[in-house]
TORPA-660154 format. One line per 4 residues: their letters; for each residue x, y, z of N, C-alpha, C, CB. Coordinates in nm, 3 decimals. Each point is the difference from the previous one (the first is absolute). Glycine has a CB too. Layout:
<pts>
a	X Y Z X Y Z X Y Z X Y Z ~ ...
</pts>
This chain:
<pts>
xxxx	-6.084 9.817 -5.570 0.041 0.007 0.117 0.167 0.034 0.014 -0.212 -0.158 0.043 ~ 0.250 0.238 0.010 0.161 0.053 0.021 0.017 -0.002 0.135 0.023 0.158 -0.189 ~ 0.104 -0.203 0.190 0.072 0.000 0.161 0.061 0.150 0.000 0.089 -0.288 0.028 ~ -0.118 0.361 0.081 0.053 0.124 0.042 0.067 0.063 0.125 -0.150 -0.003 -0.139
xxxx	0.150 -0.144 0.232 0.084 -0.024 0.115 0.003 -0.118 0.044 -0.031 0.187 0.056 ~ 0.145 -0.241 -0.054 0.133 0.065 0.007 0.026 0.002 -0.113 0.077 -0.054 0.185 ~ 0.045 0.132 -0.260 0.053 0.030 -0.132 -0.008 -0.066 -0.066 0.105 0.093 0.046 ~ -0.200 -0.092 -0.208 0.027 -0.121 -0.048 0.127 -0.006 -0.128 -0.268 -0.045 0.081
xxxx	0.272 -0.071 -0.123 0.092 -0.029 -0.054 -0.036 0.091 -0.143 0.055 -0.244 0.146 ~ -0.177 0.217 -0.196 -0.065 0.070 -0.134 -0.126 0.047 0.043 0.102 -0.148 -0.175 ~ -0.134 0.218 0.081 -0.146 0.014 0.016 -0.079 -0.072 -0.053 0.037 0.172 0.023 ~ -0.023 -0.261 -0.078 -0.103 -0.118 -0.021 -0.101 -0.034 0.066 0.146 -0.068 -0.063
xxxx	-0.307 0.008 -0.015 -0.072 -0.026 0.105 0.006 -0.162 0.033 -0.145 0.216 -0.060 ~ 0.132 -0.206 0.189 0.028 -0.154 0.048 -0.119 -0.091 -0.066 0.114 0.075 0.251 ~ -0.037 -0.213 -0.270 -0.106 -0.111 -0.044 -0.065 -0.048 0.135 0.140 -0.090 -0.219 ~ -0.178 -0.043 0.197 -0.108 -0.028 0.081 0.147 -0.085 0.077 -0.315 -0.003 -0.149
xxxx	0.379 -0.056 0.079 0.107 -0.088 0.087 0.089 0.087 0.078 0.008 -0.180 -0.171 ~ 0.020 0.314 0.154 0.072 0.086 0.097 -0.104 0.064 0.111 0.181 0.056 -0.195 ~ -0.293 -0.035 0.158 -0.107 0.026 0.125 0.003 -0.112 0.110 -0.163 0.116 -0.168 ~ 0.143 -0.254 0.093 -0.001 -0.104 0.085 0.153 -0.014 0.132 -0.164 -0.114 -0.249
xxxx	0.242 0.114 0.178 0.150 -0.011 0.024 -0.005 0.150 0.148 0.123 -0.106 -0.346 ~ -0.164 0.238 0.306 0.036 0.114 0.101 -0.122 -0.034 0.085 0.133 0.208 -0.148 ~ -0.239 -0.290 0.149 -0.095 -0.029 0.113 0.050 -0.118 0.072 -0.197 0.092 -0.119 ~ 0.307 -0.163 0.073 0.024 -0.126 0.074 0.011 0.029 0.161 0.129 -0.097 -0.217
xxxx	-0.167 -0.001 0.318 -0.034 0.007 0.121 0.147 -0.034 0.068 -0.274 -0.060 -0.037 ~ 0.320 0.109 0.132 0.091 -0.101 0.072 -0.051 -0.094 0.099 0.150 0.162 -0.031 ~ -0.151 -0.302 -0.036 -0.037 -0.136 0.064 0.075 -0.036 0.095 -0.075 -0.070 -0.177 ~ 0.170 0.136 0.223 0.088 -0.079 0.126 -0.070 0.040 0.137 0.250 0.016 -0.129
xxxx	-0.337 0.020 0.130 -0.116 0.053 0.128 -0.136 0.026 -0.035 0.174 0.116 0.102 ~ -0.264 -0.102 -0.009 -0.124 0.056 -0.037 -0.024 0.156 -0.042 -0.054 -0.184 0.148 ~ -0.018 0.203 -0.254 -0.006 0.126 -0.018 -0.168 0.060 -0.046 0.283 -0.038 -0.061 ~ -0.309 0.125 0.109 -0.144 0.027 -0.021 0.058 0.172 -0.106 -0.175 -0.154 0.303
xxxx	0.117 0.120 -0.380 -0.051 0.143 -0.092 -0.123 0.041 -0.007 0.144 -0.044 -0.131 ~ -0.168 0.150 0.127 -0.114 0.086 -0.016 -0.005 0.076 -0.182 0.028 0.053 0.320 ~ -0.195 -0.087 -0.368 -0.017 0.082 -0.112 -0.089 0.077 0.001 0.077 -0.130 -0.100 ~ -0.072 0.256 0.054 -0.108 0.103 0.042 0.039 0.087 -0.155 -0.007 0.013 0.341
xxxx	-0.113 0.074 -0.397 0.005 0.076 -0.094 -0.095 0.102 0.112 0.045 -0.162 -0.270 ~ 0.016 0.289 0.235 -0.048 0.118 0.095 -0.003 0.128 -0.138 0.142 -0.090 0.300 ~ -0.199 0.192 -0.268 -0.021 0.128 -0.090 0.114 0.087 0.038 -0.261 -0.005 -0.014 ~ 0.300 0.119 -0.032 0.052 0.082 0.042 -0.018 0.053 0.100 0.022 0.001 -0.155
xxxx	-0.126 0.024 0.216 -0.043 0.070 0.112 -0.048 -0.109 0.132 -0.076 0.206 -0.187 ~ 0.139 -0.301 0.145 0.000 -0.116 0.119 -0.111 -0.082 0.012 0.123 0.136 0.124 ~ -0.234 -0.176 -0.252 -0.117 -0.064 0.014 0.026 -0.158 -0.071 -0.147 0.255 -0.002 ~ 0.087 -0.269 0.088 -0.003 -0.175 0.003 -0.105 -0.072 -0.104 0.053 0.016 0.267
xxxx	-0.156 0.074 -0.269 -0.115 -0.041 -0.075 -0.055 0.112 -0.095 -0.051 -0.156 0.192 ~ 0.005 0.141 -0.296 -0.121 0.087 -0.040 -0.122 -0.050 -0.029 0.145 0.117 -0.076 ~ -0.222 -0.045 0.097 -0.178 -0.047 0.035 -0.008 -0.165 0.070 -0.105 0.157 -0.257 ~ 0.194 -0.161 0.339 0.011 -0.128 0.096 0.030 -0.087 -0.057 -0.131 0.042 0.127
xxxx	0.228 -0.048 -0.212 0.083 -0.133 -0.073 0.151 0.053 -0.016 -0.221 -0.100 -0.160 ~ 0.259 -0.003 0.146 0.157 0.057 -0.038 0.049 -0.022 -0.147 0.068 -0.057 0.241 ~ -0.133 0.011 -0.322 0.007 -0.012 -0.154 0.021 0.084 -0.071 -0.109 -0.120 0.016 ~ 0.047 0.230 0.027 0.033 0.162 -0.089 0.115 0.060 0.010 -0.198 0.061 0.030
xxxx	0.278 -0.137 0.077 0.155 0.053 0.015 0.074 -0.100 -0.042 -0.021 0.140 0.186 ~ 0.019 -0.227 -0.257 0.081 -0.135 -0.088 -0.021 0.007 -0.124 -0.024 -0.156 0.155 ~ 0.144 0.231 -0.230 0.009 -0.017 -0.155 0.066 -0.135 -0.041 0.022 0.254 -0.026 ~ -0.002 -0.247 -0.103 0.082 -0.135 -0.073 0.117 -0.021 0.063 -0.074 0.035 -0.219
xxxx	0.165 0.058 0.280 0.141 -0.015 0.004 0.011 -0.088 0.174 0.076 0.269 -0.193 ~ -0.206 -0.203 0.257 -0.020 -0.026 0.137 -0.024 -0.162 0.014 -0.102 0.253 0.041 ~ -0.026 -0.272 -0.108 -0.060 -0.156 -0.024 0.129 -0.095 -0.042 -0.258 0.091 -0.099 ~ 0.356 -0.040 0.015 0.109 -0.095 -0.074 0.113 -0.012 0.131 -0.034 0.096 -0.299
xxxx	0.040 -0.006 0.390 0.100 -0.022 0.128 -0.128 -0.124 0.106 0.177 0.335 -0.002 ~ -0.288 -0.286 0.010 -0.092 -0.087 0.083 0.011 -0.113 -0.017 -0.132 0.127 0.007 ~ 0.163 -0.159 -0.158 -0.011 -0.146 -0.032 0.124 -0.088 0.047 -0.140 0.074 -0.201 ~ 0.252 0.011 0.177 0.146 -0.046 0.049 0.004 0.017 0.152 0.123 0.075 -0.223
xxxx	-0.205 -0.010 0.265 0.018 -0.039 0.174 -0.062 -0.126 0.034 -0.013 0.239 0.074 ~ -0.087 -0.258 -0.156 -0.087 -0.142 0.054 0.047 -0.093 -0.037 -0.182 0.067 0.003 ~ 0.279 -0.082 -0.126 0.080 -0.102 -0.045 0.128 -0.045 0.083 -0.089 0.084 -0.209 ~ 0.139 0.030 0.292 0.096 -0.037 0.107 -0.039 -0.067 0.117 0.097 0.171 -0.073
xxxx	-0.223 -0.143 0.104 -0.051 -0.035 0.126 -0.036 -0.120 0.049 -0.052 0.177 -0.034 ~ 0.050 -0.228 0.158 0.000 -0.092 0.058 -0.153 -0.033 0.008 0.229 0.050 0.103 ~ -0.257 0.078 0.006 -0.110 0.004 0.043 -0.076 0.161 -0.026 0.095 -0.209 0.166 ~ -0.232 0.214 -0.162 -0.047 0.136 -0.065 -0.085 0.044 0.126 -0.011 -0.057 -0.287
xxxx	0.058 0.133 0.386 -0.065 0.048 0.103 -0.094 0.122 -0.019 0.186 -0.098 0.108 ~ -0.341 0.081 -0.063 -0.076 0.126 -0.040 -0.102 -0.021 0.079 0.061 0.045 -0.228 ~ -0.102 0.092 0.313 -0.078 0.011 0.073 -0.171 -0.026 -0.032 0.210 0.134 0.068 ~ -0.290 -0.191 0.012 -0.107 -0.016 -0.072 -0.124 0.094 -0.071 0.085 -0.162 0.138
xxxx	-0.044 0.274 -0.012 -0.040 0.105 -0.059 0.005 0.073 -0.145 0.033 -0.018 0.211 ~ 0.080 -0.040 -0.270 0.077 0.027 -0.128 -0.096 -0.084 -0.105 0.270 0.026 0.111 ~ -0.255 -0.169 -0.056 -0.074 -0.095 -0.081 -0.137 0.019 -0.021 0.148 -0.140 0.071 ~ -0.213 0.154 0.002 -0.158 0.082 -0.007 0.008 0.124 -0.088 -0.065 -0.065 0.249
xxxx	0.113 0.148 -0.235 -0.020 0.128 -0.062 0.073 0.034 -0.146 -0.028 0.064 0.247 ~ 0.127 -0.162 -0.266 0.086 -0.013 -0.155 -0.075 -0.108 -0.071 0.257 0.056 0.081 ~ -0.334 -0.177 -0.056 -0.046 -0.091 -0.003 0.102 -0.086 -0.074 -0.221 0.102 0.034 ~ 0.296 -0.122 0.057 0.118 -0.091 -0.025 0.008 -0.120 -0.099 0.021 0.066 0.218
xxxx	0.024 -0.096 -0.310 -0.042 -0.148 -0.078 0.101 -0.091 0.033 -0.111 0.094 -0.204 ~ 0.094 -0.233 0.197 0.093 -0.080 0.034 0.169 0.071 -0.069 -0.227 -0.225 0.008 ~ 0.310 0.152 0.066 0.145 0.032 -0.022 0.043 -0.075 -0.102 0.045 0.052 0.217 ~ -0.017 -0.034 -0.353 0.039 -0.067 -0.102 0.106 0.082 -0.084 -0.222 -0.120 0.013
xxxx	0.318 0.004 -0.068 0.105 0.070 -0.081 -0.016 -0.053 -0.101 0.151 0.052 0.137 ~ -0.081 0.028 -0.241 -0.017 -0.043 -0.135 0.066 -0.146 -0.025 -0.001 0.254 -0.070 ~ 0.014 -0.313 -0.080 0.092 -0.127 0.006 0.135 0.063 0.012 -0.144 -0.167 -0.150 ~ 0.211 0.255 0.094 0.134 0.002 -0.019 0.060 0.044 0.141 -0.023 0.050 -0.261
xxxx	-0.086 0.014 0.337 0.056 0.048 0.123 -0.006 -0.124 0.090 -0.072 0.253 -0.029 ~ -0.017 -0.305 0.043 -0.002 -0.152 0.047 0.153 -0.098 -0.039 -0.299 0.023 -0.049 ~ 0.279 -0.021 -0.086 0.147 -0.071 -0.008 0.122 0.055 0.023 -0.098 -0.101 -0.137 ~ 0.083 0.223 0.134 0.150 0.071 0.086 -0.007 -0.031 0.145 0.021 0.218 -0.150
xxxx	-0.127 -0.232 0.208 -0.019 -0.033 0.158 0.087 -0.153 0.028 -0.281 0.133 0.014 ~ 0.203 -0.225 -0.116 0.072 -0.105 0.008 0.129 -0.023 -0.014 -0.169 -0.036 -0.043 ~ 0.216 0.122 -0.075 0.136 -0.038 -0.014 0.095 0.069 0.070 -0.060 -0.064 -0.192 ~ 0.008 0.157 0.288 0.106 0.039 0.121 -0.061 -0.047 0.161 0.085 0.237 -0.164
xxxx	-0.147 -0.378 0.167 -0.026 -0.049 0.107 -0.117 0.041 0.058 0.207 -0.025 0.011 ~ -0.328 0.083 -0.050 -0.102 0.052 0.079 -0.123 -0.069 -0.044 0.113 0.218 0.034 ~ -0.203 -0.225 0.060 -0.121 -0.065 -0.063 -0.069 0.091 -0.067 -0.022 -0.155 0.159 ~ -0.046 0.098 -0.273 -0.071 0.083 -0.129 -0.083 0.106 0.056 -0.020 -0.202 -0.154
xxxx	-0.043 0.203 0.254 -0.069 0.127 0.059 0.049 0.037 0.136 -0.202 -0.057 -0.124 ~ 0.188 0.169 0.166 0.031 0.062 0.162 -0.148 -0.021 0.061 0.204 0.219 -0.051 ~ -0.170 -0.246 0.183 -0.116 -0.020 0.062 -0.104 0.103 0.058 0.140 -0.172 0.028 ~ -0.268 0.209 -0.069 -0.032 0.100 0.049 -0.042 -0.001 0.183 -0.060 0.037 -0.278
xxxx	0.119 0.044 0.353 -0.049 -0.003 0.134 -0.047 0.151 0.041 0.164 -0.210 0.059 ~ -0.329 0.157 0.017 -0.066 0.116 0.025 -0.003 0.044 0.146 -0.126 -0.058 -0.194 ~ 0.141 0.177 0.238 0.019 0.049 0.165 -0.163 0.043 -0.010 0.305 0.117 0.058 ~ -0.377 -0.207 0.048 -0.123 0.057 0.029 -0.012 0.007 0.128 -0.091 -0.068 -0.179
xxxx	0.052 0.162 0.260 -0.070 -0.005 0.171 -0.106 -0.097 0.016 0.028 0.246 0.037 ~ -0.140 -0.177 -0.127 -0.126 -0.038 0.026 -0.024 -0.140 -0.097 -0.076 0.270 0.068 ~ 0.140 -0.315 -0.157 -0.008 -0.043 -0.104 -0.146 0.007 -0.091 0.194 -0.119 0.116 ~ -0.200 0.211 -0.142 -0.138 0.062 -0.027 0.049 -0.037 -0.175 -0.084 0.242 0.242
xxxx	0.092 -0.357 -0.290 0.041 -0.057 -0.130 -0.073 -0.057 -0.079 0.152 -0.018 0.086 ~ -0.231 0.022 -0.204 -0.076 -0.107 -0.087 0.108 -0.126 -0.036 -0.167 0.204 -0.117 ~ 0.145 -0.300 0.156 0.057 -0.142 -0.026 -0.015 -0.001 -0.177 -0.091 -0.141 0.270 ~ 0.012 0.205 -0.323 -0.054 -0.018 -0.157 0.102 0.126 -0.070 -0.310 -0.090 0.047
xxxx	0.398 0.159 0.046 0.043 0.104 -0.054 0.130 -0.082 -0.098 -0.092 0.202 0.221 ~ 0.092 -0.111 -0.349 0.116 -0.051 -0.105 0.078 -0.067 0.042 -0.001 0.150 -0.104 ~ 0.101 -0.028 0.187 0.137 -0.033 0.064 0.020 -0.111 0.104 0.025 0.227 -0.040 ~ -0.150 -0.280 0.095 -0.011 -0.120 0.065 -0.060 -0.118 -0.077 -0.012 0.142 0.188
xxxx	-0.085 -0.175 -0.239 -0.061 -0.081 -0.089 0.086 -0.025 -0.096 -0.199 0.071 0.048 ~ 0.246 0.016 -0.163 0.062 -0.060 -0.094 0.144 -0.026 0.004 -0.171 0.088 -0.102 ~ 0.212 -0.069 0.219 0.143 0.060 0.013 0.047 -0.146 -0.041 0.011 0.223 0.207 ~ 0.129 -0.233 -0.292 0.069 -0.134 -0.062 0.081 -0.054 0.116 0.024 0.083 -0.256
xxxx	0.005 -0.013 0.352 0.055 -0.082 0.154 -0.075 0.077 0.142 0.283 -0.053 -0.119 ~ -0.292 -0.063 0.152 -0.061 0.050 0.132 0.045 0.128 0.115 -0.038 -0.244 -0.044 ~ -0.099 0.331 0.056 0.077 0.130 0.058 0.011 -0.015 0.140 -0.085 0.156 -0.168 ~ 0.143 -0.056 0.242 0.005 0.006 0.163 -0.078 0.146 0.031 0.260 -0.147 0.038
xxxx	-0.360 0.097 0.070 -0.048 0.088 0.051 0.073 0.033 0.144 -0.205 -0.064 -0.146 ~ 0.245 0.194 0.191 0.065 0.012 0.150 -0.100 0.111 0.098 0.282 -0.040 -0.114 ~ -0.323 -0.040 0.189 -0.096 0.070 0.089 0.046 0.007 0.153 -0.185 -0.080 -0.163 ~ 0.086 0.079 0.232 0.054 -0.009 0.155 -0.095 -0.148 0.075 0.046 0.332 0.025
xxxx	-0.038 -0.319 0.095 -0.038 -0.089 0.079 -0.173 0.045 0.016 0.275 -0.045 0.120 ~ -0.294 0.163 -0.137 -0.170 0.044 0.077 -0.054 0.016 -0.156 0.034 0.179 0.286 ~ 0.024 -0.228 -0.383 -0.055 0.002 -0.115 -0.144 -0.086 -0.022 0.249 0.044 -0.060 ~ -0.397 0.033 -0.007 -0.104 -0.106 0.036 0.023 -0.138 -0.051 -0.154 0.177 0.002
xxxx	0.098 -0.303 0.045 0.040 -0.120 -0.015 -0.099 -0.034 -0.114 0.099 -0.051 0.243 ~ -0.204 0.121 -0.277 -0.099 -0.075 -0.123 0.116 0.048 -0.102 -0.313 0.026 0.064 ~ 0.322 0.111 -0.072 0.067 0.058 -0.143 0.145 -0.082 -0.006 -0.115 0.276 0.009 ~ 0.202 -0.345 0.096 0.123 -0.070 0.006 -0.042 -0.123 -0.083 0.098 0.092 0.237
xxxx	-0.196 -0.146 -0.191 -0.070 -0.109 -0.056 -0.041 -0.030 -0.156 -0.067 0.035 0.223 ~ 0.052 0.083 -0.264 -0.052 0.034 -0.142 0.118 0.045 -0.078 -0.233 0.071 0.078 ~ 0.311 -0.015 -0.023 0.134 0.006 -0.089 0.098 -0.141 -0.026 0.000 0.252 0.102 ~ -0.022 -0.329 0.030 0.095 -0.101 0.010 -0.013 -0.065 -0.153 -0.018 -0.041 0.285
xxxx	-0.126 0.017 -0.357 -0.023 -0.081 -0.102 0.131 0.016 -0.118 -0.280 0.024 0.064 ~ 0.311 0.124 -0.094 0.060 0.088 -0.114 0.140 0.052 0.093 -0.265 0.093 -0.154 ~ 0.303 -0.124 0.310 0.122 0.068 -0.033 0.033 -0.085 0.154 -0.026 0.285 -0.182 ~ 0.184 -0.250 0.202 0.025 -0.032 0.151 -0.023 0.134 0.059 0.179 -0.196 -0.021
xxxx	-0.242 0.197 0.137 -0.047 0.061 0.081 0.116 -0.010 0.143 -0.258 -0.044 -0.136 ~ 0.341 0.167 0.138 0.094 -0.001 0.089 -0.002 0.118 0.141 0.117 -0.104 -0.232 ~ -0.116 0.068 0.321 0.032 0.099 0.105 0.064 0.054 0.054 -0.078 -0.057 0.004 ~ 0.105 0.190 0.014 0.162 0.080 0.011 -0.035 0.089 0.097 0.106 0.004 -0.244
xxxx	-0.146 -0.042 0.372 -0.009 0.091 0.093 -0.147 -0.025 0.072 0.169 0.166 -0.138 ~ -0.207 -0.090 0.267 -0.069 -0.062 0.073 -0.132 0.100 -0.029 0.196 -0.121 0.174 ~ -0.169 0.236 -0.192 -0.110 0.088 -0.032 -0.008 0.098 -0.119 -0.008 -0.026 0.223 ~ 0.139 0.026 -0.270 0.044 0.102 -0.131 0.080 -0.101 -0.084 0.030 0.253 0.128
xxxx	-0.016 -0.265 -0.264 0.115 -0.053 -0.097 0.142 0.052 0.059 -0.165 0.010 -0.224 ~ 0.254 -0.099 0.284 0.124 0.070 -0.028 0.080 -0.052 -0.088 -0.008 0.069 0.189 ~ 0.054 0.002 -0.252 0.026 0.009 -0.169 0.173 -0.050 0.052 -0.206 0.260 -0.160 ~ 0.285 -0.238 0.217 0.114 -0.080 0.016 -0.030 -0.133 0.026 0.110 0.180 0.072
xxxx	-0.219 -0.252 -0.008 0.018 -0.119 -0.011 -0.074 -0.054 -0.136 0.034 -0.003 0.261 ~ -0.121 0.073 -0.304 -0.096 -0.027 -0.156 0.196 -0.066 -0.107 -0.312 0.324 0.010 ~ 0.383 -0.204 0.033 0.130 0.007 -0.093 0.042 -0.131 0.033 0.079 0.254 -0.001 ~ -0.057 -0.291 0.129 0.086 -0.113 0.077 -0.055 -0.129 -0.101 0.010 0.107 0.300
xxxx	-0.175 -0.120 -0.273 -0.056 -0.129 -0.084 0.036 -0.011 -0.124 -0.175 0.002 0.113 ~ 0.203 0.140 -0.189 -0.010 -0.033 -0.154 0.143 -0.055 -0.010 -0.178 0.196 -0.103 ~ 0.296 -0.155 0.175 0.119 -0.011 0.000 0.024 -0.154 0.034 0.034 0.254 0.052 ~ -0.118 -0.304 0.028 0.023 -0.145 0.060 -0.063 -0.090 -0.118 -0.020 0.063 0.282
xxxx	-0.107 0.000 -0.357 -0.020 -0.092 -0.147 0.121 0.006 -0.119 -0.265 0.057 0.036 ~ 0.349 -0.021 -0.020 0.116 0.046 -0.116 -0.072 0.131 -0.049 0.100 -0.257 -0.098 ~ -0.133 0.363 0.118 -0.091 0.102 -0.097 0.119 0.140 0.092 -0.367 -0.140 -0.052 ~ 0.494 0.152 0.022 0.058 0.110 0.053 -0.001 0.124 -0.089 0.130 -0.159 0.125
xxxx	-0.207 0.157 -0.244 0.014 0.132 -0.040 -0.135 0.030 -0.008 0.214 -0.003 -0.117 ~ -0.262 0.101 0.187 -0.135 0.052 0.023 -0.012 0.123 -0.088 -0.014 -0.090 0.242 ~ -0.106 0.123 -0.318 -0.031 0.110 -0.070 -0.125 0.077 0.066 0.101 -0.121 -0.207 ~ -0.100 0.206 0.257 -0.162 0.079 0.044 -0.025 0.069 -0.110 0.015 0.049 0.249
xxxx	-0.121 -0.038 -0.286 -0.112 0.111 -0.090 -0.089 0.079 0.071 -0.013 -0.151 -0.168 ~ 0.036 0.160 0.309 -0.083 0.102 0.062 -0.125 -0.117 0.099 0.045 0.234 -0.249 ~ -0.114 -0.143 0.306 -0.027 0.125 -0.064 0.086 0.075 0.119 -0.263 -0.030 -0.146 ~ 0.187 0.183 0.178 0.065 0.090 0.085 0.014 -0.058 0.162 -0.098 0.195 -0.171
xxxx	0.024 -0.226 0.214 -0.009 -0.071 0.134 0.086 -0.103 0.011 -0.213 0.050 0.019 ~ 0.250 -0.125 -0.112 0.100 -0.128 -0.014 0.110 0.055 0.024 -0.100 -0.136 -0.159 ~ 0.140 0.218 0.052 0.116 0.058 0.029 0.028 0.097 0.091 0.009 -0.059 -0.181 ~ -0.077 0.111 0.243 -0.007 0.079 0.107 0.045 -0.073 0.136 -0.181 0.123 -0.132
xxxx	0.158 -0.271 0.120 -0.020 -0.077 0.123 0.174 -0.038 -0.046 -0.327 -0.105 0.059 ~ 0.369 0.068 -0.170 0.112 -0.043 -0.067 0.128 0.057 0.083 -0.135 -0.009 -0.236 ~ 0.075 0.174 0.189 0.137 0.107 0.041 -0.025 0.016 0.162 0.019 0.170 -0.256 ~ -0.119 -0.189 0.299 -0.013 0.038 0.164 0.088 -0.113 0.075 -0.268 0.106 -0.011
xxxx	0.310 -0.209 -0.062 0.044 -0.144 0.045 0.119 0.011 -0.016 -0.169 -0.134 -0.052 ~ 0.219 0.216 -0.043 0.129 -0.034 -0.103 0.050 -0.079 -0.064 0.031 0.084 0.091 ~ -0.166 -0.156 -0.156 0.032 -0.116 -0.070 0.024 0.022 -0.145 -0.127 -0.116 0.163 ~ 0.138 0.253 -0.194 0.008 0.010 -0.133 0.150 0.045 -0.073 -0.257 0.049 0.043
xxxx	0.308 -0.160 -0.156 0.112 0.008 -0.046 0.028 0.068 -0.120 0.006 -0.171 0.114 ~ -0.115 0.190 -0.197 -0.008 0.097 -0.116 -0.146 0.043 -0.049 0.218 -0.107 -0.070 ~ -0.208 0.215 -0.029 -0.112 0.053 -0.036 0.027 0.051 -0.127 -0.078 0.040 0.217 ~ -0.038 -0.102 -0.279 0.010 0.035 -0.138 -0.111 0.099 -0.054 0.108 -0.224 -0.025
xxxx	-0.081 0.341 0.000 -0.084 0.106 0.035 0.020 0.068 -0.153 0.029 0.026 0.301 ~ -0.148 -0.021 -0.379 -0.008 0.084 -0.090 -0.087 0.131 -0.023 0.072 -0.199 -0.052 ~ -0.002 0.305 0.005 -0.078 0.129 0.029 -0.072 0.041 -0.152 0.189 0.092 0.216 ~ -0.318 -0.126 -0.190 -0.098 0.027 -0.094 0.013 0.160 -0.066 -0.152 -0.188 0.140
xxxx	0.149 0.237 -0.265 0.007 0.147 -0.021 -0.178 0.054 0.008 0.265 -0.022 -0.179 ~ -0.310 0.030 0.284 -0.114 0.039 0.049 -0.030 0.069 0.137 -0.030 -0.166 -0.144 ~ -0.052 0.257 0.111 -0.021 0.068 0.131 -0.126 -0.024 0.063 0.139 0.164 -0.075 ~ -0.158 -0.255 0.147 -0.138 -0.065 0.020 -0.086 0.127 0.109 0.111 -0.310 -0.024
xxxx	-0.062 0.370 0.088 -0.052 0.094 0.093 -0.033 -0.049 0.130 -0.076 0.108 -0.181 ~ -0.006 -0.021 0.264 -0.021 -0.032 0.140 -0.092 -0.114 0.020 0.040 0.230 0.051 ~ -0.048 -0.334 0.068 -0.055 -0.080 0.039 0.008 -0.146 -0.043 -0.096 0.191 0.036 ~ 0.181 -0.215 -0.075 0.056 -0.146 -0.038 0.115 -0.038 0.123 -0.033 0.041 -0.296
xxxx	0.038 -0.162 0.317 0.076 -0.041 0.097 0.138 -0.012 -0.044 -0.186 -0.104 0.095 ~ 0.294 0.075 -0.030 0.124 0.001 -0.044 0.024 -0.157 0.012 0.074 0.257 0.071 ~ 0.067 -0.300 -0.114 0.016 -0.118 0.014 0.001 -0.052 0.103 0.074 0.024 -0.147 ~ -0.044 0.000 0.222 0.002 -0.055 0.158 -0.109 0.060 0.116 0.261 -0.021 -0.055
xxxx	-0.310 -0.051 0.149 -0.092 0.033 0.097 0.015 -0.094 0.085 -0.144 0.110 -0.124 ~ 0.102 -0.075 0.275 -0.025 -0.063 0.091 0.123 0.037 0.139 -0.133 -0.178 -0.203 ~ 0.194 0.076 0.247 0.073 0.026 0.128 0.106 0.090 -0.054 -0.048 -0.226 0.133 ~ 0.105 0.302 -0.045 0.155 0.081 -0.026 0.095 -0.046 0.062 -0.082 0.186 -0.024
xxxx	0.197 -0.206 -0.099 0.122 -0.074 0.060 0.078 0.098 0.096 0.024 -0.153 -0.216 ~ 0.034 0.108 0.290 0.055 0.064 0.112 0.141 0.117 -0.022 -0.101 -0.243 0.115 ~ 0.130 0.199 -0.199 0.083 0.103 -0.128 0.030 -0.025 -0.137 0.102 0.054 0.168 ~ -0.129 0.038 -0.269 0.035 0.005 -0.112 0.098 -0.119 -0.028 -0.051 0.245 0.007
xxxx	0.007 -0.344 -0.122 0.083 -0.108 -0.070 0.075 0.072 -0.090 -0.155 -0.186 0.017 ~ 0.310 0.179 0.000 0.074 0.048 -0.135 0.022 -0.063 -0.113 0.090 0.091 0.131 ~ -0.111 -0.044 -0.242 0.007 -0.079 -0.121 0.131 0.046 -0.079 -0.266 -0.028 -0.010 ~ 0.287 -0.056 -0.103 0.101 0.075 -0.103 -0.056 -0.054 -0.122 0.230 0.021 0.137
xxxx	-0.207 0.057 -0.242 -0.035 0.007 -0.134 0.113 -0.129 -0.093 -0.089 0.310 0.045 ~ 0.006 -0.396 -0.064 0.069 -0.112 -0.063 0.022 0.053 -0.144 -0.108 -0.195 0.151 ~ -0.026 0.207 -0.202 -0.001 0.044 -0.171 -0.142 0.075 -0.022 0.150 -0.233 -0.100 ~ -0.107 0.300 -0.025 -0.104 0.089 -0.061 -0.029 -0.009 -0.153 0.068 0.146 0.180
xxxx	-0.186 -0.177 -0.204 -0.037 -0.030 -0.164 -0.093 0.107 -0.036 0.013 -0.263 0.001 ~ 0.004 0.311 -0.112 -0.120 0.093 -0.061 -0.049 -0.047 -0.128 0.095 0.198 0.102 ~ -0.218 -0.201 -0.076 -0.090 -0.014 -0.095 -0.135 0.033 -0.007 0.138 -0.129 -0.014 ~ -0.155 0.198 -0.137 -0.175 0.060 0.046 -0.042 0.109 0.086 -0.035 -0.212 -0.009
xxxx	0.154 0.293 0.023 0.003 0.115 0.087 -0.016 -0.043 0.154 -0.098 0.144 -0.197 ~ 0.090 -0.282 0.205 0.055 -0.075 0.151 0.116 -0.001 0.019 -0.141 -0.137 0.008 ~ 0.165 0.120 0.123 0.104 -0.047 0.063 -0.007 -0.097 0.096 0.061 0.184 -0.053 ~ -0.006 -0.298 0.002 -0.006 -0.128 0.074 0.122 -0.049 0.099 -0.140 -0.054 -0.203
xxxx	0.120 0.066 0.320 0.140 -0.003 0.116 -0.060 -0.139 0.083 0.080 0.320 0.053 ~ 0.073 -0.358 0.003 0.006 -0.077 0.058 0.067 0.017 0.149 -0.028 -0.087 -0.227 ~ 0.010 0.086 0.312 0.073 0.016 0.156 0.033 -0.084 0.052 -0.090 0.131 0.047 ~ 0.202 -0.139 0.029 0.022 -0.119 0.104 0.034 0.049 0.144 0.089 -0.146 -0.193
xxx	-0.091 0.083 0.306 -0.023 0.036 0.091 0.166 0.040 0.069 -0.262 -0.138 -0.015 ~ 0.290 0.241 0.053 0.117 0.056 0.027 0.062 -0.006 0.130 -0.073 0.120 -0.161 ~ 0.100 -0.290 0.180 0.015 -0.037 0.115 0.162 0.021 0.042 -0.218 -0.160 -0.036
</pts>
């Protein structure tokens, strides 16, 4: 994997330590980072799943992003569709986190308006740290009670989930660096509320054709959010980019 922007000092491949340093977040404030892979023609999935868009280089960055985050924010639809496993890290990445003053594992945080989640799902039942489920006051009481055995169920809004309140909850728990892995509706909600600080986007060298969703769906923001390119990496014909809000 080679750095192509900004202009690199050498053309050497980046080792893991260099990549970890390049993706280090600003911990002086809460940071919301979003990670997606998309085809060249904008598809977020192939055959209903994101996996075909991710190659070895993208998976390498995926692990580094999880290594840095305090909380992993994901929508319930993505949890169900992608069959999310418990959020774990290999021993070396856990050791790195502890050496840098972080908890061994990031906290899974799931956004669900309906609470249509199976308490036996791997991400909940086998999580090494207690997950959080963000919902709203009108969510079904029976589902709330069922999930309370495996997660902290936190209400953030009256009839809809207020993502700003959810992020404030994470901050109050000492979880300032948030990584969101989607899906498109959660990303759309974050964009509409101007809560996205960084986007890590891998352009997969594929043309998926018509019919697939984009990486963003849902509410339309009042105006487009300006972004600036932080870096671009090249590997396996994929372009692996990171953008930050141009505030």
